[in-house]
C-alpha positions as CSV (number, residue, x, y, z in Angstrom):
1,M,128.3,125.0,122.0
2,L,124.6,124.2,122.9
3,K,123.9,120.3,123.0
4,Y,121.1,120.8,119.6
5,E,124.1,122.7,118.4
6,Q,126.4,120.1,118.7
7,V,124.1,117.3,117.7
8,A,123.8,119.8,114.4
9,A,127.0,120.0,113.7
10,D,127.5,115.9,114.2
11,I,125.0,115.7,111.2
12,R,126.2,118.2,109.3
13,A,129.9,116.7,109.5
14,Q,128.1,113.3,108.3
15,V,126.7,114.6,105.5
16,A,129.7,116.1,104.8
17,N,132.2,113.1,104.6
18,G,129.1,110.7,103.2
19,S,128.3,108.7,106.1
20,L,124.9,110.3,105.1
21,A,124.1,110.5,101.3
22,P,121.7,112.7,99.5
23,G,118.0,111.1,99.9
24,V,118.9,109.4,102.8
25,P,116.7,109.5,106.0
26,V,119.1,110.8,109.2
27,P,118.0,109.0,112.8
28,S,114.6,110.0,114.9
29,G,115.0,112.2,117.0
30,L,114.6,109.5,119.9
31,A,117.6,107.6,118.1
32,L,119.5,110.5,118.3
33,S,118.8,111.1,122.0
34,R,120.1,107.1,122.6
35,A,122.8,107.8,120.8
36,T,124.0,111.2,122.3
37,G,122.2,110.8,126.1
38,Y,120.7,114.7,125.2
39,S,116.7,114.8,125.4
40,V,114.7,114.2,122.3
41,L,113.6,117.8,122.4
42,T,117.2,118.9,122.1
43,C,117.6,116.4,119.2
44,R,114.4,117.0,117.2
45,R,115.7,120.9,117.7
46,A,119.0,120.0,115.9
47,L,116.5,118.3,113.5
48,G,114.1,121.4,113.0
49,D,117.2,123.8,112.4
50,L,119.1,121.8,109.7
51,V,115.8,121.6,108.3
52,R,115.5,125.3,108.1
53,A,118.7,125.9,107.2
54,G,118.5,123.4,104.3
55,V,120.7,120.5,105.4
56,L,118.0,118.4,105.3
57,V,114.3,118.2,103.7
58,P,111.0,117.5,105.6
59,G,109.8,113.9,105.6
60,A,106.4,113.5,103.4
61,S,104.1,112.1,106.1
62,R,104.0,112.5,109.8
63,N,105.7,109.2,110.6
64,A,108.5,110.3,107.9
65,R,111.8,111.2,109.0
66,P,113.9,114.2,107.6
67,R,116.1,113.5,105.0
68,V,119.4,114.7,103.6
69,A,118.9,117.3,100.5
70,S,120.1,116.6,97.3
71,L,123.1,118.2,96.5
72,T,121.1,119.8,93.3
73,P,117.6,119.8,94.9
74,L,114.3,119.9,92.7
75,P,112.6,123.3,92.4
76,S,109.9,121.2,94.3
77,E,112.1,120.7,97.0
78,R,113.3,123.9,97.2
79,A,110.1,125.3,97.3
80,R,108.4,122.9,100.1
81,A,111.7,123.6,102.2
82,S,111.3,127.1,101.8
83,A,107.7,127.2,102.9
84,A,107.9,124.6,106.2
85,S,110.6,126.7,107.2
86,A,108.2,130.1,106.7
87,L,105.4,128.5,108.4
88,S,107.8,126.6,111.4
89,A,109.6,130.2,112.3
90,A,106.3,132.0,111.9
91,L,105.1,129.6,114.6
92,A,107.8,129.7,117.1
93,A,108.3,133.7,116.6
94,R,104.6,134.3,117.1
95,R,104.8,132.2,120.1
96,R,107.9,134.0,121.8
97,T,106.2,137.2,121.0
98,A,103.1,136.3,122.9
99,G,105.4,135.7,125.7
100,L,104.1,132.1,126.2
101,T,106.3,128.6,126.5
102,Q,105.4,125.3,124.2
103,P,103.5,123.8,127.0
104,Q,101.1,127.1,127.3
105,L,100.6,127.2,123.6
106,A,99.3,123.4,123.7
107,E,97.0,123.8,126.7
108,L,95.6,127.1,124.5
109,V,95.0,125.5,120.8
110,G,94.1,121.8,122.8
111,M,97.0,119.9,121.3
112,S,99.9,118.1,122.7
113,V,103.2,119.9,123.8
114,T,104.7,117.0,121.1
115,T,102.6,118.5,118.5
116,V,103.4,122.1,118.8
117,G,107.1,121.1,118.8
118,H,107.3,119.2,115.6
119,A,105.4,122.1,114.2
120,E,108.5,124.2,115.6
121,T,111.1,122.3,114.2
122,G,109.6,122.0,110.7
123,R,107.7,118.1,111.3
124,L,104.5,119.7,109.7
125,W,102.2,117.0,109.8
126,Q,99.5,118.8,112.0
127,S,95.8,119.5,110.8
128,R,94.5,123.0,109.7
129,R,92.3,123.0,112.2
130,F,95.6,123.0,114.7
131,W,96.8,126.2,112.6
132,E,93.5,127.8,112.4
133,H,93.2,127.2,116.4
134,A,97.0,128.9,116.5
135,D,96.8,132.1,114.2
136,K,94.2,132.7,116.9
137,R,95.1,132.4,119.8
138,L,98.5,134.0,119.0
139,S,96.7,137.1,116.9
140,A,98.7,135.9,113.6
141,D,95.7,137.7,111.1
142,G,95.6,134.8,109.5
143,E,99.5,135.2,108.5
144,L,100.2,131.4,109.8
145,L,96.6,129.9,107.8
146,A,98.4,131.7,104.7
147,L,101.5,130.1,105.0
148,H,100.0,126.8,106.0
149,D,98.0,126.5,102.8
150,A,101.3,127.7,100.9
151,Y,103.2,124.9,102.6
152,R,100.2,122.3,101.4
153,A,100.1,123.5,98.7
154,A,104.2,123.0,97.9
155,A,103.9,119.9,99.7
156,A,101.2,118.5,97.8
157,P,102.9,116.5,94.8
158,A,104.9,114.6,97.2
159,D,102.3,113.4,99.5
160,C,100.3,112.1,96.9
161,A,103.8,110.3,95.4
162,T,104.3,109.3,99.4
163,A,101.2,108.4,99.5
164,A,100.6,106.0,96.8
165,A,104.0,104.2,97.6
166,E,102.8,104.0,100.9
167,V,101.5,100.2,102.1
168,A,100.0,99.8,105.7
169,E,100.4,96.1,106.2
170,D,98.4,94.9,103.2
171,K,96.3,97.6,102.7
172,P,97.9,100.3,100.2
173,A,97.4,104.2,100.6
174,V,95.7,105.4,97.4
175,S,96.2,108.9,95.9
176,I,92.9,110.5,93.2
177,S,92.1,113.8,92.0
178,P,88.9,114.6,92.8
179,T,88.6,115.5,88.6
180,A,87.0,112.3,87.9
181,A,85.4,109.5,89.5
182,I,87.1,106.9,89.9
183,A,85.9,103.4,91.2
184,I,88.5,101.3,93.8
185,S,88.0,97.5,94.9
186,G,89.3,95.9,97.8
187,P,90.3,97.7,101.2
188,V,92.8,100.3,101.5
189,A,94.0,102.2,104.0
190,F,92.9,105.7,103.2
191,V,92.6,107.8,100.0
192,T,94.4,111.5,99.6
193,I,92.6,113.5,97.3
194,T,94.5,116.9,96.0
195,W,92.1,119.4,95.2
196,A,92.6,122.7,92.6
197,N,93.5,125.0,95.0
198,G,96.4,122.6,96.8
199,A,94.5,121.6,99.6
200,V,95.2,118.1,100.3
201,T,92.6,115.7,101.9
202,T,92.9,112.4,103.5
203,A,89.6,110.0,104.0
204,Y,89.5,107.0,105.8
205,P,86.9,104.1,105.0
206,P,84.5,103.6,108.1
207,E,85.0,100.5,110.0
208,T,83.1,97.3,109.5
209,P,81.0,96.6,112.3
210,A,81.8,93.3,114.2
211,R,79.2,90.7,113.5
212,S,77.8,88.9,116.2
213,P,77.9,85.1,116.9
214,E,74.3,84.7,116.8
215,A,74.6,86.8,112.9
216,T,73.5,85.7,110.1
217,P,74.5,86.0,106.6
218,D,71.9,88.3,104.9
219,S,69.8,86.9,102.1
């Protein structure tokens, strides 16, 4: 048994015996690396395989860990997991067909190896620009972009729910619909907008320039 298969088997066993209950986040790749002595990439590959197998479901944001799938997953969860699996598998398959390693693809698209690795293991927080570059460099003729947009459409409801609940320090995240103008008072970390076609845009407020000691309040 390969190392990543052993890690995956251990997690499957914990799910089966109830140590990891449905809906519970699993340990991160880093935590698994420390526990097993295997590399972080090996552990992340195991997590990606479990996501593709439906044992785990992807986290709703860039930093969210995969969770144990529900015993009876909701249709939205199944759709999201299926779309994530199709997208990450297509990227890996296209890269291998092109005869490229992950570092080589990372250089071609101008991103880090970690970004490519996460994309191939189901941690799909990358921007659409990443998928545009990957689609072009791998001569995918729009396949990767179509799969990305399908994934974003499937993930949009969960992303909005997560964004509305998250708190960054003392600044809440806000999710709005573009069909109406909404005035938001008070500081926010970011605003997530879900468009009619399922695309999701995250807007960050401009930074307030620091006031110099000599500056006086506006009259």
